[in-house]
One Martini backbone bead per residue (centre of mass of N, CA, C, O) as a GRO file, in nm:
protein
  471
    1MET     BB    1  10.176  11.297  10.044
    2SER     BB    2  10.550  11.252  10.011
    3THR     BB    3  10.605  11.462   9.779
    4LEU     BB    4  10.648  11.733   9.589
    5LYS     BB    5  10.493  11.634   9.340
    6GLU     BB    6  10.231  11.550   9.488
    7LEU     BB    7  10.173  11.831   9.597
    8ARG     BB    8  10.147  11.978   9.327
    9ASP     BB    9   9.927  11.789   9.199
   10SER     BB   10   9.705  11.870   9.424
   11GLY     BB   11   9.704  12.204   9.444
   12HIS     BB   12   9.866  12.330   9.651
   13VAL     BB   13   9.860  12.624   9.864
   14GLN     BB   14  10.056  12.875   9.973
   15ARG     BB   15  10.066  13.016  10.312
   16ASP     BB   16  10.098  13.231  10.535
   17VAL     BB   17  10.021  13.257  10.864
   18ARG     BB   18   9.846  13.514  10.843
   19ASP     BB   19   9.669  13.421  10.605
   20GLU     BB   20   9.568  13.166  10.737
   21ILE     BB   21   9.423  13.300  10.977
   22ARG     BB   22   9.246  13.493  10.818
   23HIS     BB   23   9.094  13.284  10.647
   24ASN     BB   24   8.978  13.108  10.887
   25LEU     BB   25   8.834  13.334  11.039
   26LEU     BB   26   8.643  13.430  10.812
   27ALA     BB   27   8.511  13.154  10.767
   28ALA     BB   28   8.389  13.128  11.051
   29LEU     BB   29   8.220  13.389  11.050
   30ARG     BB   30   8.048  13.321  10.800
   31ALA     BB   31   7.947  13.035  10.941
   32GLY     BB   32   7.899  13.083  11.260
   33ILE     BB   33   8.169  13.015  11.404
   34ASP     BB   34   8.336  12.969  11.698
   35PRO     BB   35   8.682  13.057  11.746
   36TRP     BB   36   8.631  13.074  12.091
   37PRO     BB   37   8.646  12.832  12.281
   38GLY     BB   38   8.579  12.889  12.633
   39LEU     BB   39   8.506  13.189  12.621
   40VAL     BB   40   8.425  13.441  12.873
   41GLY     BB   41   8.320  13.786  12.840
   42PHE     BB   42   8.455  13.883  12.532
   43ASP     BB   43   8.257  13.941  12.290
   44ASP     BB   44   8.248  14.286  12.320
   45THR     BB   45   8.572  14.333  12.356
   46VAL     BB   46   8.827  14.146  12.293
   47VAL     BB   47   8.755  13.984  12.035
   48PRO     BB   48   8.726  14.213  11.822
   49GLN     BB   49   9.018  14.312  11.852
   50LEU     BB   50   9.160  14.047  11.778
   51GLU     BB   51   9.036  14.004  11.499
   52ARG     BB   52   9.149  14.263  11.373
   53ALA     BB   53   9.448  14.198  11.421
   54LEU     BB   54   9.454  13.933  11.251
   55ILE     BB   55   9.356  14.053  10.985
   56ALA     BB   56   9.609  14.257  10.984
   57GLY     BB   57   9.874  14.091  11.090
   58HIS     BB   58   9.940  14.118  11.396
   59ASP     BB   59  10.112  14.154  11.658
   60VAL     BB   60  10.044  14.042  12.004
   61VAL     BB   61   9.939  14.200  12.316
   62MET     BB   62   9.837  14.094  12.640
   63LEU     BB   63   9.657  14.282  12.884
   64GLY     BB   64   9.659  14.173  13.235
   65GLU     BB   65   9.558  14.031  13.493
   66ARG     BB   66   9.542  13.781  13.679
   67GLY     BB   67   9.310  13.551  13.563
   68GLN     BB   68   9.197  13.661  13.250
   69GLY     BB   69   9.281  13.459  12.998
   70LYS     BB   70   9.537  13.503  12.818
   71THR     BB   71   9.654  13.221  12.760
   72ARG     BB   72   9.398  13.089  12.656
   73LEU     BB   73   9.363  13.278  12.417
   74LEU     BB   74   9.632  13.213  12.275
   75ARG     BB   75   9.579  12.901  12.243
   76THR     BB   76   9.336  12.936  12.036
   77LEU     BB   77   9.497  13.021  11.777
   78SER     BB   78   9.563  12.734  11.661
   79GLY     BB   79   9.263  12.693  11.546
   80LEU     BB   80   9.340  12.890  11.281
   81LEU     BB   81   9.488  12.675  11.164
   82ASP     BB   82   9.570  12.441  10.980
   83GLU     BB   83   9.548  12.119  11.052
   84TRP     BB   84   9.741  12.068  10.801
   85THR     BB   85  10.094  12.074  10.706
   86PRO     BB   86  10.355  12.104  10.499
   87VAL     BB   87  10.688  11.956  10.522
   88ILE     BB   88  11.012  11.912  10.546
   89ASP     BB   89  11.161  11.631  10.592
   90GLY     BB   90  11.385  11.699  10.867
   91SER     BB   91  11.343  11.980  10.942
   92ASP     BB   92  11.411  12.219  11.181
   93LEU     BB   93  11.174  12.447  11.064
   94ASP     BB   94  10.939  12.349  10.892
   95GLU     BB   95  10.941  12.387  10.598
   96HIS     BB   96  10.829  12.460  10.303
   97PRO     BB   97  10.859  12.292  10.006
   98TYR     BB   98  10.846  12.568   9.834
   99GLU     BB   99  11.032  12.716  10.091
  100PRO     BB  100  11.339  12.704  10.147
  101ILE     BB  101  11.588  12.849  10.401
  102LEU     BB  102  11.795  12.650  10.456
  103PRO     BB  103  12.084  12.535  10.340
  104GLU     BB  104  12.014  12.233  10.362
  105SER     BB  105  11.733  12.249  10.222
  106ILE     BB  106  11.829  12.372   9.957
  107ARG     BB  107  12.014  12.137   9.885
  108ARG     BB  108  11.802  11.912   9.883
  109ALA     BB  109  11.616  12.041   9.670
  110SER     BB  110  11.832  12.036   9.445
  111GLU     BB  111  11.893  11.726   9.449
  112LEU     BB  112  11.581  11.602   9.454
  113GLY     BB  113  11.351  11.778   9.388
  114GLU     BB  114  11.050  11.612   9.339
  115LYS     BB  115  11.166  11.406   9.583
  116LEU     BB  116  11.105  11.567   9.813
  117PRO     BB  117  11.029  11.517  10.127
  118VAL     BB  118  10.703  11.486  10.291
  119ALA     BB  119  10.537  11.621  10.567
  120TRP     BB  120  10.300  11.633  10.849
  121ARG     BB  121  10.157  11.905  11.043
  122HIS     BB  122  10.005  11.987  11.322
  123ARG     BB  123   9.871  12.265  11.472
  124SER     BB  124   9.956  12.194  11.770
  125ALA     BB  125  10.277  12.207  11.675
  126ARG     BB  126  10.256  12.542  11.599
  127TYR     BB  127  10.265  12.596  11.911
  128SER     BB  128  10.447  12.821  12.123
  129GLU     BB  129  10.581  12.838  12.468
  130LYS     BB  130  10.699  13.106  12.697
  131LEU     BB  131  10.828  13.167  13.010
  132ALA     BB  132  10.929  13.449  13.142
  133THR     BB  133  11.258  13.475  13.275
  134PRO     BB  134  11.548  13.598  13.406
  135ASP     BB  135  11.710  13.327  13.279
  136THR     BB  136  11.664  13.398  13.004
  137SER     BB  137  11.801  13.348  12.685
  138VAL     BB  138  11.902  13.394  12.369
  139ALA     BB  139  11.919  13.092  12.306
  140ASP     BB  140  11.625  13.024  12.371
  141LEU     BB  141  11.494  13.223  12.149
  142VAL     BB  142  11.717  13.220  11.903
  143GLY     BB  143  12.029  13.122  11.965
  144ASP     BB  144  12.331  12.912  11.898
  145ILE     BB  145  12.616  12.766  11.917
  146ASP     BB  146  12.707  12.436  11.826
  147PRO     BB  147  12.966  12.250  11.947
  148MET     BB  148  12.915  11.979  11.800
  149LYS     BB  149  12.931  12.092  11.510
  150VAL     BB  150  13.218  12.201  11.536
  151ALA     BB  151  13.348  11.923  11.612
  152GLU     BB  152  13.277  11.803  11.317
  153GLY     BB  153  13.426  12.064  11.131
  154ARG     BB  154  13.291  12.317  11.142
  155SER     BB  155  13.266  12.642  11.110
  156LEU     BB  156  13.175  12.934  11.272
  157GLY     BB  157  13.055  13.060  10.990
  158ASP     BB  158  12.855  12.835  10.981
  159PRO     BB  159  12.508  12.821  10.979
  160GLU     BB  160  12.500  12.501  11.065
  161THR     BB  161  12.594  12.567  11.379
  162ILE     BB  162  12.311  12.635  11.457
  163HIS     BB  163  12.099  12.660  11.740
  164PHE     BB  164  11.776  12.692  11.764
  165GLY     BB  165  11.526  12.864  11.889
  166LEU     BB  166  11.195  12.921  11.947
  167ILE     BB  167  11.134  13.125  11.722
  168PRO     BB  168  11.245  12.976  11.471
  169ARG     BB  169  11.078  12.707  11.545
  170ALA     BB  170  10.803  12.883  11.477
  171HIS     BB  171  10.797  12.842  11.193
  172ARG     BB  172  10.482  12.857  11.073
  173GLY     BB  173  10.374  12.999  11.347
  174ILE     BB  174  10.333  13.028  11.706
  175ILE     BB  175  10.444  13.265  11.955
  176ALA     BB  176  10.442  13.263  12.320
  177ILE     BB  177  10.499  13.522  12.571
  178ASN     BB  178  10.506  13.511  12.902
  179GLU     BB  179  10.575  13.774  13.081
  180LEU     BB  180  10.758  13.981  12.917
  181PRO     BB  181  10.891  14.190  13.132
  182ASP     BB  182  11.088  13.958  13.259
  183LEU     BB  183  11.278  14.026  13.053
  184ALA     BB  184  11.563  14.110  12.975
  185GLU     BB  185  11.681  14.361  12.785
  186ARG     BB  186  11.878  14.192  12.603
  187ILE     BB  187  11.649  14.000  12.516
  188GLN     BB  188  11.463  14.206  12.387
  189VAL     BB  189  11.664  14.296  12.168
  190SER     BB  190  11.671  14.013  12.016
  191MET     BB  191  11.362  14.063  11.901
  192LEU     BB  192  11.361  14.295  11.696
  193ASN     BB  193  11.438  14.154  11.426
  194VAL     BB  194  11.223  13.935  11.430
  195MET     BB  195  10.969  14.140  11.422
  196GLU     BB  196  11.067  14.311  11.162
  197GLU     BB  197  11.294  14.160  10.967
  198ARG     BB  198  11.302  13.842  11.010
  199ASP     BB  199  11.573  13.797  11.168
  200ILE     BB  200  11.894  13.668  11.282
  201GLN     BB  201  12.136  13.692  11.560
  202VAL     BB  202  12.457  13.516  11.604
  203ARG     BB  203  12.752  13.578  11.730
  204GLY     BB  204  12.791  13.840  11.514
  205TYR     BB  205  12.608  13.697  11.297
  206SER     BB  206  12.403  13.694  11.011
  207LEU     BB  207  12.091  13.521  10.946
  208ARG     BB  208  11.898  13.513  10.669
  209LEU     BB  209  11.552  13.477  10.759
  210PRO     BB  210  11.222  13.424  10.640
  211LEU     BB  211  11.029  13.448  10.880
  212ASP     BB  212  10.713  13.273  10.977
  213VAL     BB  213  10.580  13.458  11.249
  214LEU     BB  214  10.369  13.479  11.531
  215VAL     BB  215  10.378  13.726  11.778
  216THR     BB  216  10.310  13.672  12.122
  217ALA     BB  217  10.178  13.821  12.435
  218SER     BB  218  10.207  13.869  12.793
  219ALA     BB  219  10.087  14.116  13.047
  220ASN     BB  220  10.122  14.347  13.286
  221PRO     BB  221  10.031  14.667  13.281
  222GLU     BB  222  10.231  14.784  13.489
  223ASP     BB  223  10.487  14.664  13.349
  224TYR     BB  224  10.443  14.754  13.049
  225THR     BB  225  10.420  15.080  13.114
  226ASN     BB  226  10.703  15.042  13.227
  227ARG     BB  227  11.012  15.133  13.107
  228GLY     BB  228  11.179  14.946  13.312
  229ARG     BB  229  11.050  14.657  13.184
  230ILE     BB  230  11.027  14.776  12.883
  231ILE     BB  231  11.116  14.838  12.574
  232THR     BB  232  11.011  15.057  12.341
  233PRO     BB  233  11.079  14.912  12.066
  234LEU     BB  234  10.909  14.657  12.135
  235LYS     BB  235  10.636  14.789  12.166
  236ASP     BB  236  10.632  14.904  11.870
  237ARG     BB  237  10.618  14.606  11.726
  238PHE     BB  238  10.339  14.589  11.820
  239GLY     BB  239  10.033  14.613  11.658
  240ALA     BB  240   9.877  14.500  11.926
  241GLU     BB  241   9.687  14.620  12.216
  242ILE     BB  242   9.520  14.409  12.458
  243ARG     BB  243   9.258  14.423  12.690
  244THR     BB  244   9.172  14.267  12.966
  245HIS     BB  245   8.922  14.104  13.187
  246TYR     BB  246   8.696  14.063  13.403
  247PRO     BB  247   8.402  13.972  13.459
  248MET     BB  248   8.117  14.181  13.429
  249GLU     BB  249   7.923  13.946  13.485
  250LEU     BB  250   7.787  13.719  13.689
  251ASP     BB  251   7.724  13.496  13.483
  252ASP     BB  252   8.018  13.477  13.380
  253GLU     BB  253   8.145  13.393  13.645
  254VAL     BB  254   7.986  13.130  13.671
  255ASP     BB  255   8.074  13.003  13.401
  256VAL     BB  256   8.374  12.982  13.468
  257ILE     BB  257   8.351  12.792  13.707
  258GLU     BB  258   8.190  12.561  13.565
  259GLN     BB  259   8.412  12.516  13.343
  260GLU     BB  260   8.691  12.492  13.530
  261ALA     BB  261   8.591  12.320  13.749
  262ASP     BB  262   8.685  12.029  13.946
  263LEU     BB  263   8.424  11.838  14.052
  264VAL     BB  264   8.359  11.583  14.315
  265ALA     BB  265   8.079  11.729  14.350
  266SER     BB  266   7.781  11.861  14.416
  267VAL     BB  267   7.712  12.209  14.317
  268PRO     BB  268   7.512  12.438  14.358
  269THR     BB  269   7.452  12.727  14.191
  270TYR     BB  270   7.423  12.918  14.443
  271LEU     BB  271   7.713  12.858  14.543
  272ILE     BB  272   7.859  12.958  14.296
  273GLU     BB  273   7.743  13.243  14.320
  274ALA     BB  274   7.868  13.311  14.592
  275LEU     BB  275   8.162  13.291  14.486
  276ALA     BB  276   8.133  13.507  14.270
  277ARG     BB  277   8.061  13.738  14.464
  278PHE     BB  278   8.309  13.714  14.639
  279THR     BB  279   8.511  13.790  14.417
  280ARG     BB  280   8.390  14.070  14.348
  281TYR     BB  281   8.429  14.192  14.628
  282ALA     BB  282   8.739  14.157  14.637
  283ARG     BB  283   8.787  14.357  14.387
  284GLU     BB  284   8.660  14.612  14.571
  285ASN     BB  285   8.832  14.596  14.817
  286PRO     BB  286   9.049  14.809  14.998
  287SER     BB  287   9.209  14.570  15.159
  288ILE     BB  288   9.277  14.485  14.867
  289ASP     BB  289   9.510  14.439  14.625
  290GLN     BB  290   9.436  14.552  14.299
  291ARG     BB  291   9.708  14.524  14.140
  292SER     BB  292   9.709  14.198  14.162
  293GLY     BB  293   9.444  14.089  14.190
  294VAL     BB  294   9.155  13.860  14.134
  295SER     BB  295   9.140  13.562  14.041
  296ALA     BB  296   8.962  13.307  13.896
  297ARG     BB  297   9.105  13.093  14.080
  298PHE     BB  298   8.966  13.166  14.339
  299SER     BB  299   8.677  13.048  14.270
  300ILE     BB  300   8.765  12.772  14.168
  301ALA     BB  301   8.898  12.675  14.430
  302GLY     BB  302   8.643  12.710  14.600
  303ALA     BB  303   8.463  12.502  14.454
  304GLU     BB  304   8.654  12.259  14.498
  305THR     BB  305   8.646  12.271  14.809
  306VAL     BB  306   8.344  12.234  14.851
  307ALA     BB  307   8.329  11.959  14.711
  308ALA     BB  308   8.530  11.819  14.902
  309ALA     BB  309   8.363  11.855  15.160
  310ALA     BB  310   8.123  11.682  15.062
  311LEU     BB  311   8.282  11.419  15.013
  312HIS     BB  312   8.390  11.388  15.295
  313ARG     BB  313   8.117  11.361  15.439
  314SER     BB  314   8.009  11.114  15.281
  315ALA     BB  315   8.241  10.925  15.376
  316VAL     BB  316   8.203  10.947  15.688
  317ILE     BB  317   7.862  10.900  15.691
  318GLY     BB  318   7.751  10.742  15.422
  319GLU     BB  319   7.671  10.902  15.181
  320GLU     BB  320   7.580  10.865  14.854
  321LEU     BB  321   7.523  11.184  14.796
  322PRO     BB  322   7.725  11.449  14.719
  323VAL     BB  323   7.635  11.768  14.867
  324ALA     BB  324   7.658  12.086  14.887
  325ARG     BB  325   7.675  12.326  15.154
  326PRO     BB  326   7.690  12.623  15.315
  327VAL     BB  327   7.888  12.516  15.537
  328ASP     BB  328   8.126  12.469  15.322
  329LEU     BB  329   8.221  12.767  15.277
  330GLN     BB  330   8.417  12.788  15.524
  331SER     BB  331   8.655  12.616  15.387
  332VAL     BB  332   8.774  12.861  15.196
  333ILE     BB  333   8.923  13.075  15.363
  334GLU     BB  334   9.201  12.943  15.415
  335VAL     BB  335   9.264  12.871  15.117
  336LEU     BB  336   9.227  13.180  14.992
  337ARG     BB  337   9.422  13.370  15.140
  338GLY     BB  338   9.683  13.310  14.944
  339LYS     BB  339   9.533  13.445  14.666
  340VAL     BB  340   9.573  13.724  14.815
  341GLU     BB  341   9.642  14.070  14.846
  342PHE     BB  342   9.714  14.278  15.110
  343GLU     BB  343   9.723  14.541  15.273
  344SER     BB  344   9.949  14.644  15.506
  345GLY     BB  345   9.720  14.732  15.732
  346GLU     BB  346   9.582  14.412  15.738
  347GLU     BB  347   9.731  14.266  15.943
  348GLY     BB  348   9.534  13.997  16.088
  349ARG     BB  349   9.248  14.045  15.897
  350GLU     BB  350   9.198  13.841  15.667
  351LEU     BB  351   8.970  13.652  15.772
  352GLU     BB  352   8.766  13.870  15.842
  353ILE     BB  353   8.730  13.985  15.557
  354LEU     BB  354   8.646  13.725  15.410
  355ASP     BB  355   8.405  13.655  15.589
  356PHE     BB  356   8.242  13.911  15.530
  357LEU     BB  357   8.222  13.873  15.218
  358LEU     BB  358   8.078  13.600  15.229
  359ARG     BB  359   7.824  13.695  15.376
  360LYS     BB  360   7.734  13.896  15.164
  361SER     BB  361   7.702  13.688  14.938
  362VAL     BB  362   7.485  13.513  15.069
  363ALA     BB  363   7.278  13.737  15.110
  364ASP     BB  364   7.240  13.791  14.806
  365VAL     BB  365   7.136  13.510  14.732
  366VAL     BB  366   6.888  13.509  14.908
  367ARG     BB  367   6.754  13.758  14.782
  368ALA     BB  368   6.750  13.650  14.483
  369HIS     BB  369   6.593  13.353  14.555
  370LEU     BB  370   6.411  13.420  14.848
  371GLY     BB  371   6.249  13.649  14.784
  372GLY     BB  372   5.920  13.647  14.944
  373VAL     BB  373   5.954  13.437  15.151
  374ASP     BB  374   5.783  13.293  15.416
  375MET     BB  375   5.971  13.225  15.722
  376ARG     BB  376   5.796  13.191  15.983
  377PRO     BB  377   5.753  12.879  16.000
  378LEU     BB  378   6.052  12.818  16.058
  379ILE     BB  379   6.075  12.974  16.320
  380ALA     BB  380   5.848  12.819  16.463
  381ALA     BB  381   5.988  12.541  16.446
  382LEU     BB  382   6.227  12.628  16.628
  383GLU     BB  383   6.057  12.703  16.880
  384GLY     BB  384   5.918  12.398  16.898
  385GLY     BB  385   6.214  12.288  16.893
  386HIS     BB  386   6.509  12.213  16.779
  387PRO     BB  387   6.789  12.269  16.663
  388VAL     BB  388   6.966  12.309  16.368
  389LEU     BB  389   7.193  12.076  16.255
  390THR     BB  390   7.526  12.117  16.122
  391GLY     BB  391   7.790  11.968  15.915
  392ASP     BB  392   8.056  11.735  15.849
  393ARG     BB  393   7.855  11.504  16.032
  394VAL     BB  394   7.571  11.577  15.895
  395PRO     BB  395   7.303  11.463  15.770
  396ALA     BB  396   7.048  11.549  15.563
  397THR     BB  397   6.813  11.414  15.723
  398ASP     BB  398   6.870  11.574  15.988
  399VAL     BB  399   6.819  11.856  15.884
  400ILE     BB  400   6.525  11.812  15.797
  401GLY     BB  401   6.412  11.673  16.064
  402ALA     BB  402   6.443  11.929  16.261
  403ILE     BB  403   6.154  12.067  16.166
  404GLY     BB  404   5.968  11.842  16.144
  405ASP     BB  405   5.588  11.801  16.085
  406ASP     BB  406   5.516  12.075  15.994
  407GLU     BB  407   5.326  12.173  15.733
  408THR     BB  408   5.407  12.469  15.697
  409ALA     BB  409   5.714  12.428  15.696
  410LEU     BB  410   5.715  12.221  15.461
  411ALA     BB  411   5.597  12.418  15.255
  412VAL     BB  412   5.836  12.611  15.261
  413LEU     BB  413   6.045  12.406  15.176
  414ASP     BB  414   5.918  12.351  14.902
  415GLU     BB  415   5.952  12.639  14.794
  416ILE     BB  416   6.257  12.652  14.822
  417ALA     BB  417   6.321  12.402  14.649
  418GLY     BB  418   6.188  12.510  14.391
  419ARG     BB  419   6.373  12.764  14.355
  420LEU     BB  420   6.649  12.559  14.381
  421ASP     BB  421   6.619  12.277  14.248
  422ALA     BB  422   6.534  12.067  14.482
  423ALA     BB  423   6.488  11.717  14.511
  424ASP     BB  424   6.650  11.581  14.715
  425ASP     BB  425   6.766  11.560  15.031
  426ALA     BB  426   7.043  11.692  14.983
  427GLU     BB  427   6.928  11.946  14.840
  428ARG     BB  428   6.723  12.031  15.062
  429ALA     BB  429   6.933  12.079  15.284
  430SER     BB  430   7.080  12.302  15.138
  431ALA     BB  431   6.836  12.493  15.108
  432LEU     BB  432   6.775  12.519  15.411
  433GLU     BB  433   7.046  12.640  15.493
  434LEU     BB  434   7.018  12.898  15.329
  435ALA     BB  435   6.771  13.003  15.477
  436LEU     BB  436   6.898  13.008  15.762
  437GLU     BB  437   7.131  13.197  15.690
  438GLY     BB  438   6.947  13.430  15.610
  439LEU     BB  439   6.815  13.466  15.890
  440TYR     BB  440   7.075  13.527  16.036
  441LEU     BB  441   7.168  13.776  15.864
  442ALA     BB  442   6.875  13.914  15.949
  443ARG     BB  443   6.835  13.868  16.265
  444ARG     BB  444   6.608  13.614  16.329
  445ILE     BB  445   6.841  13.424  16.412
  446GLY     BB  446   7.062  13.195  16.538
  447LYS     BB  447   7.426  13.111  16.576
  448ASP     BB  448   7.631  12.813  16.648
  449GLU     BB  449   7.981  12.756  16.655
  450GLY     BB  450   8.145  12.482  16.714
  451ASP     BB  451   8.435  12.291  16.789
  452ASP     BB  452   8.304  12.020  16.637
  453GLY     BB  453   8.179  12.143  16.348
  454GLN     BB  454   7.912  12.250  16.449
  455THR     BB  455   7.589  12.393  16.355
  456ALA     BB  456   7.346  12.611  16.516
  457TYR     BB  457   7.004  12.675  16.469
  458SER     BB  458   6.817  12.937  16.631
  459VAL     BB  459   6.610  13.173  16.807
  460THR     BB  460   6.864  13.285  16.915
  461VAL     BB  461   6.973  13.622  16.935
  462PRO     BB  462   7.248  13.773  16.928
  463ASP     BB  463   7.406  14.044  17.108
  464ASP     BB  464   7.530  14.219  16.843
  465ASP     BB  465   7.724  14.438  16.603
  466PHE     BB  466   7.720  14.260  16.363
  467ASP     BB  467   7.728  14.298  16.008
  468ARG     BB  468   7.639  14.037  15.826
  469ASP     BB  469   7.538  14.170  15.526
  470GLY     BB  470   7.656  14.472  15.484
  471ALA     BB  471   7.428  14.710  15.522
   0.00000   0.00000   0.00000
C-alpha cells in the first residue's frame, strides 16, 4: 500500500497512540502473552500499576534509585505499538495519512488527494529517548526557528520555518525523558502545553498542533519530590507516578545477573548467588549511602569481573575450560569500590567494608548449599597432607589433587560436587574451594593469602578476633 487510496481500500483503521497501546496490551493479556520481556521482580508490584496507567491512557513517570530498570521498562513500551504504521511519505512528523497536521502536509493532501504517497514506519522508530542534562534547551525538546528556512525567503511568522524538537517529532509515538529533574525550570515550563493542551509554542507564537504523543519520564525519588528540582505544574500533568524497586527476592537478584551479565567464562550459580547476596548486604549496610542506592550494575559488573578472572587464569596456565572459582571473588572488591557511595565517616575503610560483606555472602552460600555435609574428612585430609593451594595460576587438577587419595575425603568431595552440580575437574575444583572457604569462615581451618597471588588452606587456625562470617 503506497497511496492513500490503497490504504483506504485495505480497510485500515486509524487509532491514536494511547488507544493503540491499550488495544495491544489488552490483546496480549487476554492471550497470556508477557508484554514485558526481560523484566524480573516487577510482576506483582510495578507491572500491574504500569498496565493500569497505560490502559487509562496516562503519561507516566517512573521513580526509582539508579539501576532499578526504569529505562529498560520504558523501552519495552515500544513493543505495545503496532509493528508497522502508515505515515505520509516525506512528512517531518510522520503524520497519519488520514490526519495531516502540518501546513505543508495539509497542502500536499489537498493537491494530491487519493494519490498522497504513504510510507510505513516500524514501531522501533516510534520510540524516542532523551537524557535530561542541564544544557538541554527548549529547541532540543520543542523546537526553534530554522534560520536556513528564513534565509530561503520565508517570513518569521511562517510556521514552516520551525525546526521541530524531540517531542513534536515523537508524534504518534512515545517520548522518554530520563532524569527529568535535571532539566532547568524554564525547560520544564516549555513542556506544560505539550503535555496538557498538546500544542507547542516557539519564539513567541503558537503553532496549534494536535500532537499524539505519550510522554514518559524517569527520575530519582529524592529529586522528584523536592520542589526545588521539578516544578509542581509539571508533576501534576503526569497521570501516573510509579515507584520501582530493587529485586525483593534473592532468586530475582540472581536472575537479573544471569540475564544481564556478559560472561566470558563459566560462572557457577552459587558464585552468582554470592554476588547477589553481596549486593543485598551492601543495600542494607549503614556504612554505605543508601540514598544513592546500590545499582543492579554492581552485581552485574562483579559477575563479569569474576568470569574475566577465570578466563585470564585459563589463558595463563593453559586450561581448556575456564570456570570461575571462589578465589576469583576477591578480584571484584577493587572494581566495585567505585560503584557505591560510602558515608563520609567511612573514608579509608571502603575495602574493609566490602571485603567483610563479601565474606558474609560466601558464608551464607555455604550454609545454604552445603549445610549438613560432614566436612571432617576434608579437615583430616589437610592434616595428613599439604595445604590446598589455589590462586590465579593454580590449575583445577592441582586443587583437587591436593586432598590426596583418601577415599573418605574423596567421597565428601563427591557429595559436595553433587550438591553444587559440579561435573568436570574445573567445576569440582570450584566446589572444593567453596567448601574450604566455608571451613575457614567457620574457623575450622586456616587460610594464608600470599603476596604471589596464591591462597593456601591448611589446618592451622589463625588466632585472631576477626568475625569472618558476620555472625
